[in-house]
C-alpha positions as CSV (number, residue, x, y, z in Angstrom):
1,M,-55.9,-36.9,-147.5
2,R,-55.2,-35.2,-144.2
3,L,-51.6,-34.7,-143.0
4,H,-50.5,-36.0,-139.6
5,T,-50.8,-33.3,-137.0
6,A,-47.0,-33.2,-136.4
7,A,-46.2,-33.0,-140.1
8,A,-48.7,-30.2,-140.6
9,A,-47.2,-28.3,-137.8
10,A,-43.7,-28.7,-139.2
11,L,-44.8,-27.4,-142.6
12,T,-46.5,-24.4,-141.0
13,L,-43.3,-23.6,-139.0
14,A,-41.1,-23.9,-142.1
15,A,-43.5,-21.6,-144.1
16,T,-43.5,-19.0,-141.2
17,T,-39.7,-19.1,-140.9
18,A,-39.3,-18.5,-144.6
19,T,-41.8,-15.6,-144.6
20,T,-40.0,-14.0,-141.6
21,A,-36.6,-14.4,-143.3
22,A,-37.9,-12.8,-146.5
23,S,-39.4,-9.9,-144.5
24,T,-36.2,-9.4,-142.6
25,A,-34.2,-9.4,-145.8
26,L,-36.5,-6.7,-147.2
27,L,-36.1,-4.5,-144.1
28,A,-32.3,-4.9,-143.8
29,P,-30.3,-2.0,-145.1
30,P,-28.7,-2.8,-148.4
31,A,-24.9,-3.5,-148.3
32,H,-22.8,-0.9,-150.1
33,A,-21.1,-2.3,-153.1
34,G,-17.4,-1.7,-153.6
35,G,-17.9,0.0,-156.9
36,S,-15.5,0.3,-159.8
37,E,-12.0,1.5,-159.0
38,V,-11.5,5.3,-159.5
39,T,-8.1,6.9,-159.4
40,I,-7.6,10.3,-157.8
41,E,-5.1,12.2,-159.9
42,A,-3.2,15.4,-159.4
43,D,-4.2,18.3,-161.6
44,Y,-1.2,20.4,-160.6
45,D,2.5,20.4,-159.8
46,A,2.9,19.5,-156.2
47,T,5.2,18.3,-153.5
48,L,4.0,15.9,-150.7
49,T,4.4,17.9,-147.5
50,S,2.5,15.7,-145.0
51,H,2.3,11.9,-145.5
52,P,-1.1,10.2,-145.6
53,D,0.0,7.7,-143.0
54,G,-1.2,9.6,-139.9
55,H,-2.1,13.0,-141.3
56,H,-5.1,14.6,-139.6
57,T,-8.5,14.6,-141.3
58,A,-11.0,17.5,-141.4
59,V,-13.8,17.5,-138.8
60,N,-16.0,19.6,-141.1
61,F,-15.9,16.9,-143.8
62,E,-16.7,13.8,-141.9
63,D,-19.3,11.6,-143.7
64,A,-22.7,12.7,-142.6
65,E,-24.2,9.3,-143.3
66,T,-21.7,7.2,-141.4
67,G,-20.1,9.8,-139.1
68,Y,-16.7,8.6,-140.2
69,P,-13.7,10.8,-141.1
70,G,-11.8,10.5,-144.3
71,D,-10.0,7.2,-144.8
72,W,-6.7,9.1,-145.4
73,S,-5.6,12.6,-146.0
74,A,-2.4,14.3,-147.2
75,D,-1.1,17.8,-147.7
76,Y,0.5,18.8,-151.0
77,G,2.5,22.0,-151.6
78,V,0.7,23.7,-154.5
79,A,1.2,27.3,-155.5
80,A,-1.5,29.8,-154.5
81,G,-3.9,30.5,-157.2
82,T,-3.6,27.1,-158.9
83,P,-7.0,25.9,-160.2
84,V,-8.2,22.6,-158.6
85,R,-10.3,20.2,-160.6
86,P,-11.7,16.8,-159.6
87,R,-9.4,14.7,-161.8
88,L,-10.9,11.3,-161.2
89,S,-10.1,8.5,-163.7
90,G,-12.4,5.6,-163.9
91,P,-15.0,3.9,-166.1
92,H,-17.2,5.8,-168.5
93,G,-20.4,7.1,-167.0
94,L,-19.3,8.3,-163.6
95,T,-21.5,11.0,-162.0
96,L,-19.7,13.7,-159.9
97,T,-21.8,15.8,-157.5
98,V,-20.7,18.5,-155.0
99,V,-22.1,17.3,-151.7
100,K,-20.5,19.8,-149.3
101,V,-18.9,23.3,-149.4
102,A,-17.7,24.3,-145.9
103,P,-14.8,26.0,-144.1
104,S,-11.7,23.8,-144.2
105,C,-10.9,24.2,-140.5
106,S,-13.1,23.4,-137.5
107,N,-12.8,27.0,-136.2
108,G,-14.3,28.3,-139.5
109,G,-11.0,29.4,-141.1
110,G,-8.5,27.9,-143.5
111,G,-10.4,28.9,-146.6
112,D,-13.1,26.6,-148.1
113,G,-13.3,23.0,-148.9
114,V,-15.3,21.1,-151.5
115,Q,-16.4,17.5,-151.2
116,V,-17.3,15.6,-154.4
117,S,-19.4,12.4,-154.5
118,V,-18.5,9.9,-157.1
119,S,-21.3,7.5,-158.3
120,E,-21.7,4.8,-160.9
121,G,-25.2,3.8,-162.1
122,G,-26.8,5.6,-159.2
123,A,-24.7,3.9,-156.5
124,E,-22.1,6.0,-154.6
125,I,-18.6,4.7,-154.9
126,G,-16.9,7.2,-152.6
127,R,-16.0,10.9,-152.1
128,V,-13.0,13.1,-152.4
129,A,-12.5,16.4,-150.5
130,Y,-10.3,19.3,-151.6
131,L,-9.5,21.8,-148.8
132,H,-7.9,25.2,-148.4
133,L,-9.4,26.8,-151.5
134,E,-10.6,30.3,-152.2
135,D,-12.6,31.7,-155.1
136,V,-14.8,28.5,-154.9
137,R,-16.9,28.3,-158.1
138,V,-19.3,25.5,-157.2
139,A,-22.2,25.0,-154.8
140,E,-23.7,22.0,-153.0
141,G,-25.8,19.9,-155.4
142,D,-23.9,21.0,-158.5
143,S,-23.1,18.3,-161.1
144,V,-19.5,18.7,-162.1
145,D,-17.0,16.9,-164.3
146,T,-13.2,16.4,-164.4
147,D,-12.7,19.7,-166.1
148,T,-14.7,21.8,-163.6
149,V,-12.7,24.2,-161.6
150,L,-13.8,23.8,-157.9
151,G,-11.7,26.8,-156.8
152,V,-8.1,27.8,-156.5
153,V,-5.5,27.1,-153.9
154,G,-5.7,29.7,-151.2
155,G,-3.1,32.4,-150.8
156,D,-4.9,35.3,-149.1
157,I,-6.1,33.3,-146.1
158,A,-5.5,34.4,-142.5
159,Y,-2.6,32.4,-141.0
160,D,-3.7,29.8,-138.5
161,E,-1.0,27.4,-137.5
162,S,-3.5,24.9,-136.1
163,C,-4.9,24.2,-139.5
164,W,-3.5,26.4,-142.3
165,T,0.1,27.5,-142.5
166,G,0.4,28.7,-146.0
167,P,-0.6,27.8,-149.6
168,H,-1.2,24.0,-149.9
169,L,-3.9,21.6,-150.8
170,H,-5.3,19.1,-148.3
171,L,-6.8,16.1,-150.0
172,E,-9.0,13.4,-148.4
173,G,-10.4,10.1,-149.8
174,F,-13.6,8.4,-148.6
175,N,-14.8,4.9,-149.7
176,R,-18.4,3.7,-149.5
177,S,-17.3,0.1,-149.0
178,D,-14.2,-0.9,-147.0
179,Y,-11.7,1.9,-147.3
180,S,-10.1,4.3,-149.8
181,C,-6.3,3.9,-150.2
182,Y,-3.5,6.3,-150.9
183,L,-0.4,6.6,-153.1
184,A,2.3,8.9,-151.8
185,P,4.6,10.2,-154.6
186,S,7.1,12.7,-153.2
187,T,6.3,15.0,-156.1
188,A,3.4,15.0,-158.5
189,S,2.5,16.6,-161.8
190,P,-0.8,16.6,-163.8
191,G,-2.0,13.0,-164.1
192,T,0.1,11.6,-161.2
193,P,-2.1,9.1,-159.2
194,L,-2.5,10.1,-155.6
195,G,-5.0,7.5,-154.3
196,R,-8.0,5.5,-155.1
197,I,-11.7,5.1,-154.2
198,G,-13.8,2.1,-155.1
199,G,-13.0,-1.6,-154.8
200,S,-13.3,-3.7,-151.6
201,D,-9.7,-4.8,-151.1
202,V,-8.6,-2.3,-148.4
203,Q,-9.4,-3.3,-144.9
204,Q,-8.3,-0.3,-142.7
205,R,-7.8,3.4,-142.8
206,E,-4.6,5.1,-143.8
207,T,-3.5,2.2,-146.0
208,A,-1.4,2.4,-149.2
209,C,-3.1,1.1,-152.3
210,P,-2.3,-2.6,-153.0
């Protein structure tokens, strides 16, 4: 039995629309999942010296994929020579990879910074950057864990009041979906939570964790 011409045309249009929609879905970039929540913890005794609500972020560590700066940053007074490890507390099976080692300051000074990518099941959750280090012991592409010493807090770094004014650690959080958030304890000791990456419940930069 032959279909009425109008009915046949309608079926053809519907099939074409469905095929086009499927093709568009295949071509569209995948949305980044929020990922599991991962807590950024202190690995040192520290005093908050610059609050994350409004502190500057590092130009050299902007996200190369998105062009965005860190979602928040803060300075912590930490003694020169203190080892810095990526203490990141989350689900079992996280993968930590060094994605950038570069000067901390845009003028090339301020010691070195190390940015660590955090992934779960092959999907990146976010990144954390640790700046104003010396004696850096890792390189871009290295797989690390929470016990790996990235470097030590700088002490013998040329004074530069535009970026580095003495021994301290500058910390930045980057989320791959929505935004990373911060906690701001006035003092910290090993294990103190400083912020979080992962999750999709933070809607703007420089926001305290819910």
